[in-house]
N, C-alpha and C positions, 0 to 999 in steps of 0.2 A: 483512483484520481480523485482530488477533493472537488467539493460542489464549486461550480464556476461563480466567480465574483462578478457582480453586475453594477453598473452605474447607469443609469438612465436620467437625462437631464432634458427638461421641456423649457423652451425659451419663449417667453410671452412675445406677442406681436401687437403693435399698434394698429388700429382701424386702418390707416393710410399707408401700412408698411409696403415696401416694394414686392410685387407679386410675382416678379421675374416672368418666367415663361409659362406658369400654370395658366391653363385656359379659363378658370374660374378660381375665385378666392378660396384658400383654404387656410383656416386659422391655427395657430400652434395648438396643439392637443386635440384637433378634430380627428387625426391619425395617431394610432399608438401602435408601437412595435410590441407584439404580444408574444413571439416565438422566434428562436432562430435555431436552425440546423446546420451547423457549421462544416461538418466533415462526415462523409459516409465513412464506414469501416474499411471500404475496399477502394474507394475512389475519393480522393481529396477535393475533386471539383464538383461533386454532386451536392451542391449546398442550395438552401432556401431560407427564406425567412417570412414572417406573417405580419399583416396588418390589420387593424381593427377600426371601423368607423363609429367614432363616439358620437356622432350627431344624430339628429331625427330626420336628415334628408339625405338623398344620394350625394355622393361626391364625385365630381368629374376629375380623373386623375391624370388627364392629358397634359404633359409638360412637367409633371412632379419629377424631380430629380432625386434618384436612388444613388447614395453615394457610400461606397466601402473603401475605407482607408483613401488611397490616391485615385480610385477607379470611380467612375460614374456612369449613370444610364439615364436618359430622359424618357419617362414613359410615353407610350403611344396612346392613343384614344382608348380610355378605359373608364369604367365607373365601378364604385362599390356602394351598395345598398346600406341604408341606415342599420346599425347593429350587426353587420356582416363582417366576416373575416376574408382577407384575400391572401392567398399563398403565392408569393414570387419566387421563382427559382432559375437556376441556371439551365435547366433542362425541363422537357415538357411532358413528364409522366402523368397519368391521369388525375394525380392529386395535386398538381400545380395548376394555378389559374392563369398566371402571366409568366411569361418567359423573357429574361434579360439576357440570355445567352452567356457569353464568356465576358462581357463588358465589366462586370464587377470583380473579375479575377477570382482566384481560388481564396476561400475564406481562412482554412486553417483552423487551429483552436482558439486564436485571439485575434481581435480586430475591432473596427468601430463601424457601426451603421448609422447613416444619417439621411432623413427625409427632408427636402427643402423645397421651396418655391422660390427660385432666384436667391436672394440673400436672406430670406425668412426661413429660419430653421424650425421645421414642425415637430420633429423628434430625433433624438440621437440616442444610441444604445451601444455601450462598449461592452464586449464579452471577452471572457479569458479562461483559458484551460477548460473548454467544453469537451466533454466526453464523446469521441467518435461514436457515430450510431445512435446517438441520443440528442434530441433537442434541448433546449432550455426554454421553460414555458412560464408565463406569468400565472400565478395562481388562479384556480378556477373558483375560488372562495369569494371573489368580489368581481364587480363589472369592471373591465378595463377603462382606466383613465389616467390622466396625466399624474396625478398624485399617487394612485395606486402603484403604478409601475416604476415610480421613483425609489420605492423602498425595496432595497435587495433582499429583504426578509420575504417579500412576496413572490419570489421566484423560485423554482424548483425543477428538477430534471425530469424530462419525459421518460417515463419507465413502463407505463401501463398499457399504451396502444401501439401496435406495431403496424405502421402504415405500409411497409414494404419488408421484404425479407432482411433482417438484421437492423432495420431502422424503426426507431421508437419516436413518436411525436404525434401531434394532431393537426397537420397542415390544413387551414382552411375550415377549421372547426373548433368548437369549444374546447378549451384545454381542459385537461382531467388530473391535473395534480395540485395537492394542497401542501405546502411547507409544514413540516412538523418542527418545533422547537428543538433545538440541539439537545441531546440527552434524553428526548421524549419519543414515543411512538404509539400507534394505536393498535388495540387489540381487536378491533372490529366494533366495539361499543364505545369505547372512551379512551382517551390518552392516558398514558402511564409513564412513569420514569422507566427508562430502558436499562437493563442489566448490562452494564457496559464491561466487556472483557478486560481482564487484567493479565500482566505476564504471567504465564503458567496455566491459564485457563484453556487456551487452544494451542495445539501442537501440529505443525506441518508434518504428515506422515507419508506422503506419496507425491511424486512430481511426474508428468509426462512432458518430457522437453524435446522429444525427438519422434513424434508420431509418423507413421507411414500410411495410415489409412484415412488420413485427413491432412490438410496442408498445414505448414507450421505458422500460418496466420490464423488458423481457425481450430486446430487439434490440440494445442497446448492446453494442459490444466494442471492444478495441484489440488492435493486433498488435505483436509484439516479434520483432526479429532478433537472434540469437546472434552475436556477433562472435568469440566465443571458447567452448570446450565447457565447460558448467556444469550444476549441479543446480538445479532451481527449488525444492527443499524449503526452506521457511522464508521465501520470498519473499513480501513484503506488497504487495497492490494497494490504492491508496488515492487519495482526492482530496487535493490539495495544501492544507495549511492548514486543513481542516475539522476538526469537533469529533467526527466519528465515527471509531470505532476501524477500523483496516484490515482487510481480509480477508487470511488468511494460507493459504499452500498448505502443508497439514499432513500430507500422505500419509507414511506410514512407509516406503513404497516409493520408491526413488530416482527421481526424475523428470529424467532425463538429456537435454539438448539439445546436438547437435553444432554446432560452429562453422558457420555460414552457414544454419542452419536457422531456420524461422519457427514461432512459437507464437501462440495467440490465447487472451486472457482475455475472458470474456463474463458476462453476467448470469444465464445458465442453460446447463446442458448438455443441454436438451432439444431436439433437433434439430427438433422439430416446432412449436416456439415461438420460436425464436431467429432467424428469417429465412432458414434453410437454411445455416447455417455448415458448412463441410466436416468431415466426421467424422474424429476423429482428432487435429484440431489445437487443441481447446479443452481447455486443460491446467489451468485454473483459473478460479473464478468471483469476482465481486464483487457486492456489494450495493448499493443505492442507484443514482443516476444520475451521468453524467459531466458533466453540463451543470447551470448555475444558471438558474432562470427558463425563458424559452421554449426549445423544443426546439433551435432553430437558433442559439441565443445561445452565449455563452462557456462554456467548460468547461476541464476539466484532468484529468491521470492521472498517476499516479508509480508506480514500483515501488521497493521498499526492502527492505533487509535490516537488521533491527533500526532504528536511527536513521539509517542510511547510506542516502542517496538514491542508487540505481543509475542511474536516468534519469526525467525529468519532462518533459511536454509541456503547453503552454497553447495556447488558440485563442480568437478573438473572435466567430467565426461559423463555421456549416457550411451545406451546401447539403443540403436535404431529400432523402434517399434516396441520398445519395452519400458516400463516405468522404472523409477528408482524407489523402492519401497523401504520403509523404516521397519527394522525387526520389531514385531509386537511385543517382544519382551522388554524392550527399552524406549516405550513411548512417553518421552518427557522432552521438554524444550531444550535440556542440556545434550541428550543423546543424540538429537538429530543434528547437532553441529559436528558430530564425529562421522566422516565419510564411511568408514569401516562398519558402521551400524546399518548401512544399507546394501540392498542387492537387487537384482533385476527381478521385475514382475514375470510371472510364469503362467498366470491364469489368462486365457483369451476373454476379451470382452468386445461388445459391440460390433464394429466391423471387422475385427481381426487383429487389432494390436493387443498387448499384453499388460494387464495390470487389474488392480481390484478397486475401481473408482466407487467410493461410498460404501466401502465394505471393509472389513478387517483385512490386514495383509497376512501372507503366509509367512511363516517362520523362515528366516534365511538359513539355509542348509548349513553354511559354514560358521553360523554363530555359536560360541563356545556355551557350554552348560554353565548356570550360575556358580560364581565363586572361581571360575577359570577365565583364562585368556589365551589368545593365540599368539605365540612367540615366533612364528615363521616356520617352526618344525613341527608344530602341533599344539594342542591344547595342554596347559598346566595350570596348577594352583597359582592364584594371585598371591604376590608376596606382600605382606603387610608391613609397613614401616615400623621399626621398633620404637619404644618410648625414648622421646628426646631427639628423634633423628630428623625432625621437620622444625625448620624456623622460618618465620615470615620475616624476609629481608627488605622488603620494599613495597610501598603502598602508594597508589595514585587515586585518591578520593575526589579530587578537585581538577580534573583535567580541563584545558581550553576545549571549547567547542561542545559538542554533545556528549553530556555525561552518561547517557544511557548507551553510548557505544565505545566511549573512551576509557571508562574506569578500569583499574587492573591491580593486581597485586601479584608479588613474586615470593616463592619459597625456595629454600635451599635444603639440600640433604646434608646435614651436618653429622651424619652418622658415619659408620665405618664400612657399611655395605649397601648396595642397591636395593631399592624397594619399587613397587608398582604404585602408581597413581589411581589405578582402576578401583572403583567402589569407595574411593574417599569422599567425603561431603564437603562442600564450600558453603559457607553461612555467615550471617549476621546474627550475634545472639539476641538482640533485642527487637528483632522484627517477627511478623506472624507467619513468614513463609517458612516452608520446610526448606531443609539444606537441599542444595543441588548436588546430586550423586554423579561422579565420573563413570558414566557406563561407556565402554568400548570394548569391542571384541578382539582387538589387538592389545597386546600387553605394552602399557605405558610405563616403561622402566625408567627411574630417574637415578642415575649413578651417584655414588659418594662423592660429595664436592659439586654436585651439578645443580642446576637452577631449573625450575618449572614456572611458567607464566600463566595466570588464570585472568581472563578479562571478560567484559561484558558482551564483546563481539569479536568474532575472528576476523572480520573485514571491516573496512572503513572506520578503523579505530584510532586514528591518529598517527599510523605508520608504525604499529608495534611490530616486532619480530613474530616467528611462529607461536601461535597460542596454543597451550596444552590442553586447556578446557575453557568453557564458558561458564558464567554464573548469571542468575537473574535478579539478585538482589541489589539494592542501592547502597553504596558504601558510607555515603552521608559525609558532607565536608567537615563538620565540626562535631565533636564528642561521638566520633563513630568507632567502628570495630569490624574485624572481620576474623574468621578462624577456620581452621581445618579439622575435620571430624572422621573418626572411624566409628560409624554408628553413633552411639550417643557420647562416646568418649571424645573429648576435646584433645587434639594432638598439639596444636598451636594456635595462639590468638595475638593478635596485635590491636593496639588501641591507640587513638590520637585525640587531641582537644582541639586543635586549630590546623588548618592547612592554607596553602597559597595557591592561588590560580595557576594552574599549568606547571606546578612544581611538586614532583613526588617527594615522600619521606622516605629515606633510606637508612638501613642500619650500617653504621661504619664503626666497627669495634664493638662497644657495649651500648651505644646510644644512637638515637636516630636524628637525623639533620635534613636539611633541605638539600636536594639533588642540585647538581650544577651543569651536568653534561646534557646537551640537546640530543633528543632522538627523533626519528620520524618527521612529523609535521612541524617541530620546533619546541614541544614541551620538554622539560628537564626531567631526567631519569636514566637509570640504566637497566631496562627491563631485560630479564633473562641473562643476565651478565653480572659480573663482580661489581660491587659498589665501591666508591671511592671512600677513603677514611674520612671520618667526621673530624673537623677542628677540635 
């Protein structure tokens, strides 16, 4: 979930402004909203926010109106000492100083808070997309005042202090977070540039979508293996294509992971409620659930930097109490797009569910040896395409919408016999990435005259038909190319100089031309089907 966006506006008041029902004068800026806890992870109505007295004298708050969206509450007799914080909340646990009950309504993850004396506005704060279980704090790097809290760069997510089980923030106390510039992190001594993950650096290798030893609201998790050394700062954890803002890893400290290591992202960092995940491996949390509908049904997860998808995984079903594990022989961001490369976890962990969080997966027993694939009757040798049997027949380098999800190209088997797509490489010959290899335990046979479709994503891709394999390189709108490889041997290549947005280039006869047939969400092309002749 991304960092919440804040707008804090302080309205000046004249000396003779209307004081309304406030017992004693309070000037604009005398009180500053310094922290908001908008939603508990388990109860949406357990919210609170914090005020700070910027003056050198006590303030009588009797009659001060607290406003949340269309709800309001007039404060009872109460005072706040100079330079002190006051936590006001919907309930009265020990960390709350003043209770307004249900009068301000549930906060949710977005809304507006206002302090007012009659018609005089003392302070207003608009919050949006706050992460459940975490407060939004004004930076501890400066003294709270009207100008300091106007700057959105001075706000940060409360991650360091747990004031209650599963709740992070500092109600009624000095805040303890300091924002770090985007792309930077602290190594404990000084700030440095973060090593930002790129596609191919991190691979999702395991997912627990259907726990039995913890609730589905606390026991779901997924595991990522680092193929290269990176920092996780700024990494977003998200469902694919949903409308909920992603959870972001916002720690100011550099969260560095070395190549070859494993990390776990879960719904909570409370080891007593997460099913017994190993200590030290949970480096980020996400809200919501990974599945749609029934616990054992379909689901998905993705990791992102900004709008760039680093890796994503989807599944149609899972076994109760068992993870879905990627076979360790095919640990790459292309292979985990193929459901056949996963199997159930069989090693018990924590409270009794099965999986290997934070550790290498066991080999899938039905995964065939290298150079072979499973055709349903057993393992057989992969059938390589003969020379000249592959033709790239259509390319979409410039789709409308998100190109990182919607780019694709199509090949045809123009030979006389069937061959397998297994172990073929998909690449662009002028980038620095290694080719994406099609790893699948099942034989992916392409009949003579048949078409295969390769895309950036198997889902949320603009309405493509079934995708045979995914790739991670960018196709490039102008002066681009794509190719199919068998090891270092180029089997087919297509090149283009210009493209039109939302229009594929398709081979019709001996030349390429603009596609004219709508597909999916409305772009033009004939993915995985015969092309129309070019004029």
